[in-house]
Backbone as JSON Lines, residues from 0, in Angstrom:
{"i":0,"aa":"M","n":[0.84,-1.17,0.0],"ca":[0.0,0.0,0.0],"c":[0.89,1.24,0.0]}
{"i":1,"aa":"G","n":[0.66,2.14,-0.93],"ca":[1.49,3.33,-1.04],"c":[1.06,4.41,-0.06]}
{"i":2,"aa":"N","n":[1.89,5.42,0.04],"ca":[1.59,6.55,0.92],"c":[0.98,7.69,0.12]}
{"i":3,"aa":"E","n":[0.3,7.35,-0.96],"ca":[-0.34,8.33,-1.82],"c":[-1.46,9.05,-1.08]}
{"i":4,"aa":"E","n":[-1.45,10.37,-1.14],"ca":[-2.49,11.16,-0.49],"c":[-3.59,11.41,-1.51]}
{"i":5,"aa":"R","n":[-4.83,11.13,-1.12],"ca":[-5.97,11.3,-2.02],"c":[-6.89,12.38,-1.47]}
{"i":6,"aa":"H","n":[-7.47,13.15,-2.36],"ca":[-8.44,14.17,-1.97],"c":[-9.74,13.89,-2.7]}
{"i":7,"aa":"G","n":[-10.82,14.03,-2.0],"ca":[-12.11,13.75,-2.61],"c":[-13.22,14.44,-1.86]}
{"i":8,"aa":"V","n":[-14.43,14.08,-2.25],"ca":[-15.62,14.65,-1.64],"c":[-16.5,13.5,-1.17]}
{"i":9,"aa":"L","n":[-17.05,13.66,0.03],"ca":[-17.95,12.66,0.6],"c":[-19.34,12.89,0.02]}
{"i":10,"aa":"V","n":[-19.93,11.85,-0.56],"ca":[-21.25,11.98,-1.16],"c":[-22.3,11.14,-0.44]}
{"i":11,"aa":"G","n":[-21.88,10.3,0.48],"ca":[-22.83,9.51,1.24],"c":[-22.13,8.55,2.18]}
{"i":12,"aa":"W","n":[-22.91,7.97,3.06],"ca":[-22.37,6.97,3.96],"c":[-23.5,6.12,4.5]}
{"i":13,"aa":"T","n":[-23.14,4.96,4.96],"ca":[-24.05,4.09,5.69],"c":[-23.27,3.51,6.86]}
{"i":14,"aa":"S","n":[-23.98,2.99,7.83],"ca":[-23.31,2.34,8.95],"c":[-24.09,1.1,9.32]}
{"i":15,"aa":"Q","n":[-23.39,0.19,9.93],"ca":[-23.99,-1.07,10.35],"c":[-23.4,-1.45,11.69]}
{"i":16,"aa":"E","n":[-24.27,-1.79,12.63],"ca":[-23.82,-2.23,13.95],"c":[-23.41,-3.69,13.86]}
{"i":17,"aa":"L","n":[-22.23,-3.99,14.36],"ca":[-21.71,-5.36,14.36],"c":[-21.3,-5.73,15.78]}
{"i":18,"aa":"G","n":[-22.27,-5.96,16.64],"ca":[-21.96,-6.28,18.03],"c":[-21.35,-5.08,18.73]}
{"i":19,"aa":"S","n":[-20.12,-5.23,19.19],"ca":[-19.45,-4.13,19.89],"c":[-18.72,-3.2,18.93]}
{"i":20,"aa":"N","n":[-18.87,-3.42,17.62],"ca":[-18.2,-2.61,16.61],"c":[-19.22,-1.95,15.69]}
{"i":21,"aa":"V","n":[-18.72,-1.01,14.9],"ca":[-19.54,-0.32,13.91],"c":[-18.76,-0.34,12.6]}
{"i":22,"aa":"M","n":[-19.45,-0.7,11.51],"ca":[-18.85,-0.64,10.18],"c":[-19.43,0.58,9.48]}
{"i":23,"aa":"V","n":[-18.57,1.48,9.05],"ca":[-18.99,2.68,8.33],"c":[-18.52,2.54,6.89]}
{"i":24,"aa":"D","n":[-19.45,2.73,5.96],"ca":[-19.14,2.68,4.53],"c":[-19.22,4.1,3.99]}
{"i":25,"aa":"L","n":[-18.07,4.68,3.64],"ca":[-18.0,6.04,3.11],"c":[-18.02,5.98,1.59]}
{"i":26,"aa":"Q","n":[-18.89,6.75,0.97],"ca":[-18.97,6.8,-0.49],"c":[-18.4,8.14,-0.94]}
{"i":27,"aa":"T","n":[-17.36,8.08,-1.76],"ca":[-16.63,9.28,-2.14],"c":[-16.35,9.31,-3.64]}
{"i":28,"aa":"F","n":[-16.08,10.51,-4.13],"ca":[-15.52,10.71,-5.46],"c":[-14.18,11.39,-5.27]}
{"i":29,"aa":"D","n":[-13.17,10.93,-6.0],"ca":[-11.89,11.64,-5.92],"c":[-11.91,12.8,-6.91]}
{"i":30,"aa":"R","n":[-10.93,13.64,-6.82],"ca":[-10.89,14.87,-7.61],"c":[-11.02,14.6,-9.11]}
{"i":31,"aa":"A","n":[-10.39,13.54,-9.59],"ca":[-10.4,13.25,-11.03],"c":[-11.79,12.85,-11.54]}
{"i":32,"aa":"S","n":[-12.66,12.34,-10.67],"ca":[-13.96,11.86,-11.12],"c":[-15.14,12.69,-10.61]}
{"i":33,"aa":"W","n":[-14.88,13.92,-10.11],"ca":[-15.96,14.75,-9.59],"c":[-17.03,15.03,-10.64]}
{"i":34,"aa":"G","n":[-16.62,15.29,-11.88],"ca":[-17.57,15.67,-12.92],"c":[-18.21,14.51,-13.65]}
{"i":35,"aa":"T","n":[-17.78,13.31,-13.41],"ca":[-18.34,12.16,-14.12],"c":[-19.52,11.6,-13.35]}
{"i":36,"aa":"H","n":[-20.24,10.73,-13.99],"ca":[-21.4,10.11,-13.34],"c":[-21.11,8.66,-13.0]}
{"i":37,"aa":"D","n":[-19.85,8.34,-12.76],"ca":[-19.48,7.0,-12.34],"c":[-20.0,6.74,-10.93]}
{"i":38,"aa":"T","n":[-19.97,5.48,-10.53],"ca":[-20.37,5.15,-9.16],"c":[-19.27,5.59,-8.2]}
{"i":39,"aa":"P","n":[-19.65,5.95,-7.0],"ca":[-18.63,6.42,-6.04],"c":[-17.74,5.28,-5.56]}
{"i":40,"aa":"D","n":[-16.56,5.67,-5.07],"ca":[-15.68,4.72,-4.4],"c":[-16.25,4.43,-3.02]}
{"i":41,"aa":"H","n":[-16.0,3.23,-2.52],"ca":[-16.45,2.85,-1.18],"c":[-15.23,2.56,-0.32]}
{"i":42,"aa":"T","n":[-15.21,3.14,0.86],"ca":[-14.19,2.84,1.85],"c":[-14.92,2.36,3.09]}
{"i":43,"aa":"R","n":[-14.63,1.16,3.5],"ca":[-15.28,0.59,4.68],"c":[-14.31,0.63,5.85]}
{"i":44,"aa":"I","n":[-14.8,1.16,6.96],"ca":[-13.97,1.33,8.15],"c":[-14.66,0.63,9.32]}
{"i":45,"aa":"L","n":[-13.95,-0.28,9.95],"ca":[-14.45,-0.97,11.14],"c":[-13.86,-0.28,12.35]}
{"i":46,"aa":"M","n":[-14.73,0.12,13.28],"ca":[-14.25,0.79,14.49],"c":[-15.07,0.32,15.68]}
{"i":47,"aa":"T","n":[-14.51,0.52,16.85],"ca":[-15.24,0.2,18.06],"c":[-16.31,1.27,18.29]}
{"i":48,"aa":"R","n":[-17.26,0.97,19.13],"ca":[-18.3,1.96,19.45],"c":[-17.67,3.2,20.1]}
{"i":49,"aa":"S","n":[-16.64,2.98,20.89],"ca":[-15.95,4.09,21.54],"c":[-15.29,5.0,20.49]}
{"i":50,"aa":"Q","n":[-14.64,4.4,19.5],"ca":[-14.02,5.19,18.43],"c":[-15.1,5.95,17.66]}
{"i":51,"aa":"A","n":[-16.23,5.31,17.4],"ca":[-17.32,5.96,16.67],"c":[-17.84,7.17,17.47]}
{"i":52,"aa":"A","n":[-17.96,7.04,18.78],"ca":[-18.43,8.13,19.62],"c":[-17.44,9.29,19.63]}
{"i":53,"aa":"V","n":[-16.15,8.99,19.71],"ca":[-15.13,10.03,19.7],"c":[-15.16,10.76,18.35]}
{"i":54,"aa":"L","n":[-15.26,10.01,17.26],"ca":[-15.34,10.62,15.93],"c":[-16.58,11.49,15.8]}
{"i":55,"aa":"A","n":[-17.73,11.0,16.27],"ca":[-18.97,11.77,16.2],"c":[-18.85,13.07,16.99]}
{"i":56,"aa":"N","n":[-18.3,13.0,18.19],"ca":[-18.13,14.22,18.99],"c":[-17.19,15.2,18.32]}
{"i":57,"aa":"H","n":[-16.12,14.7,17.72],"ca":[-15.17,15.58,17.01],"c":[-15.86,16.27,15.83]}
{"i":58,"aa":"L","n":[-16.63,15.51,15.05],"ca":[-17.32,16.1,13.89],"c":[-18.36,17.13,14.32]}
{"i":59,"aa":"L","n":[-19.05,16.87,15.43],"ca":[-19.98,17.86,15.95],"c":[-19.25,19.14,16.35]}
{"i":60,"aa":"K","n":[-18.11,19.0,16.99],"ca":[-17.33,20.15,17.44],"c":[-16.83,20.97,16.26]}
{"i":61,"aa":"V","n":[-16.21,20.34,15.27],"ca":[-15.64,21.09,14.15],"c":[-16.72,21.67,13.24]}
{"i":62,"aa":"S","n":[-17.92,21.09,13.25],"ca":[-19.0,21.62,12.42],"c":[-19.73,22.78,13.1]}
{"i":63,"aa":"G","n":[-19.47,22.97,14.37],"ca":[-20.14,24.04,15.11],"c":[-21.52,23.65,15.6]}
{"i":64,"aa":"S","n":[-21.88,22.39,15.47],"ca":[-23.19,21.91,15.93],"c":[-23.13,21.55,17.4]}
{"i":65,"aa":"L","n":[-24.3,21.53,18.0],"ca":[-24.37,21.15,19.4],"c":[-24.63,19.65,19.5]}
{"i":66,"aa":"P","n":[-23.99,18.99,20.45],"ca":[-24.3,17.58,20.66],"c":[-25.71,17.44,21.23]}
{"i":67,"aa":"P","n":[-26.32,16.27,21.09],"ca":[-27.64,16.09,21.67],"c":[-27.58,16.24,23.18]}
{"i":68,"aa":"P","n":[-28.67,16.69,23.81],"ca":[-28.64,16.86,25.26],"c":[-28.41,15.53,25.96]}
{"i":69,"aa":"R","n":[-27.66,15.6,27.05],"ca":[-27.38,14.38,27.82],"c":[-28.66,13.89,28.49]}
{"i":70,"aa":"R","n":[-28.82,12.59,28.47],"ca":[-29.96,12.01,29.17],"c":[-29.66,11.98,30.66]}
{"i":71,"aa":"K","n":[-30.69,12.2,31.45],"ca":[-30.53,12.09,32.9],"c":[-30.39,10.63,33.27]}
{"i":72,"aa":"R","n":[-29.59,10.38,34.26],"ca":[-29.47,9.02,34.77],"c":[-30.78,8.64,35.46]}
{"i":73,"aa":"W","n":[-31.0,7.38,35.62],"ca":[-32.29,6.9,36.11],"c":[-32.62,7.47,37.49]}
{"i":74,"aa":"L","n":[-31.6,7.6,38.37],"ca":[-31.87,8.12,39.72],"c":[-32.23,9.6,39.65]}
{"i":75,"aa":"A","n":[-31.54,10.37,38.83],"ca":[-31.86,11.79,38.7],"c":[-33.24,11.99,38.12]}
{"i":76,"aa":"S","n":[-33.64,11.13,37.21],"ca":[-34.98,11.28,36.62],"c":[-36.07,10.96,37.64]}
{"i":77,"aa":"L","n":[-35.78,10.1,38.62],"ca":[-36.76,9.79,39.66],"c":[-36.94,10.96,40.62]}
{"i":78,"aa":"L","n":[-35.88,11.76,40.8],"ca":[-35.92,12.86,41.75],"c":[-36.54,14.13,41.17]}
{"i":79,"aa":"D","n":[-36.78,14.18,39.87],"ca":[-37.4,15.36,39.25],"c":[-38.88,15.4,39.46]}
């Protein structure tokens, strides 16, 4: 595998839960095929749920979006 750096655009994704892991399928077009109507490239990434959560939080932060509100723990919800 070479150390070639690729640049592209994300056009879609899907995810699948696999027990304690998550498989993310990223669909991209590289710079050379942006204008064509070919099918996108697929990159599949297997990560732990913890890695997926860290990635999600990072993407929320860099996008300027707010994370979803934290759920109250069961004891705190009983005291409200």
